C-alpha positions as CSV (number, residue, x, y, z in Angstrom):
1,M,-180.4,-224.7,101.4
2,T,-177.6,-224.4,98.9
3,A,-177.8,-220.6,98.8
4,L,-177.1,-220.5,102.6
5,D,-174.1,-222.9,102.1
6,T,-172.7,-220.4,99.7
7,A,-173.6,-217.2,101.5
8,E,-172.4,-218.2,105.0
9,P,-168.7,-218.6,104.1
10,K,-168.7,-215.5,101.9
11,A,-170.2,-213.5,104.8
12,A,-167.7,-214.9,107.3
13,T,-164.8,-214.1,105.1
14,A,-166.0,-210.6,104.6
15,I,-166.5,-210.2,108.4
16,E,-163.0,-211.3,109.1
17,A,-161.8,-208.6,106.7
18,E,-164.1,-206.1,108.3
19,D,-166.0,-205.7,105.1
20,F,-169.4,-205.4,106.6
21,E,-170.9,-204.1,103.4
22,G,-169.6,-207.3,101.6
23,A,-171.0,-209.4,104.4
24,M,-174.5,-207.9,104.1
25,A,-174.3,-208.3,100.3
26,A,-173.6,-212.0,100.8
27,L,-176.6,-212.4,103.1
28,A,-178.7,-210.3,100.9
29,S,-178.3,-212.9,98.2
30,L,-180.5,-215.1,100.4
31,R,-183.6,-212.9,99.8
32,V,-185.0,-214.8,96.8
33,P,-184.4,-218.3,98.2
34,I,-185.9,-217.3,101.6
35,D,-188.9,-215.8,100.0
36,A,-189.4,-219.0,97.9
37,F,-188.9,-221.1,101.1
38,F,-191.8,-219.3,102.9
39,E,-194.0,-219.4,99.7
40,N,-193.5,-223.1,99.2
41,V,-192.9,-224.8,102.5
42,T,-194.9,-225.2,105.6
43,V,-192.4,-224.7,108.4
44,N,-194.5,-226.2,111.2
45,D,-195.2,-229.4,109.3
46,D,-197.1,-232.2,111.1
47,D,-194.1,-234.4,110.6
48,P,-191.8,-233.7,113.6
49,A,-188.6,-234.5,111.6
50,K,-189.5,-232.1,108.8
51,R,-190.5,-229.4,111.3
52,A,-187.2,-229.8,113.2
53,A,-185.2,-229.6,110.0
54,R,-187.0,-226.6,108.7
55,L,-186.7,-224.8,112.1
56,A,-183.0,-225.7,112.1
57,L,-182.5,-224.2,108.7
58,L,-184.2,-221.0,109.8
59,A,-182.0,-220.8,112.9
60,R,-178.9,-221.1,110.5
61,V,-180.2,-218.1,108.6
62,R,-180.8,-216.1,111.8
63,D,-177.3,-217.0,113.1
64,A,-175.7,-216.0,109.8
65,V,-177.4,-212.6,109.9
66,H,-176.5,-212.1,113.6
67,T,-172.8,-212.5,112.7
68,V,-173.2,-209.1,110.9
69,A,-175.8,-207.3,112.9
70,D,-178.2,-208.0,115.7
71,F,-181.4,-206.5,114.4
72,S,-183.1,-207.1,117.8
73,K,-181.1,-204.0,119.1
74,I,-183.0,-201.7,116.6
75,E,-185.8,-199.8,118.2
76,G,-189.1,-199.1,116.6
């Protein structure tokens, strides 16, 4: 996902500078591409290679977000 390739280094640079707002802004740029991904792609495809690649892509998104905030710590 090209958007992720762009957002990840921007977020990482912002985190290094302790610019957490900038890091979240970089990750927020993924909203539209992620929405489109889920609207147009079957993640659990019957083809094991496609499924693995898609799950790996989603893991990259999760890992990028976790560099800024661990949302699993939020109660409710």
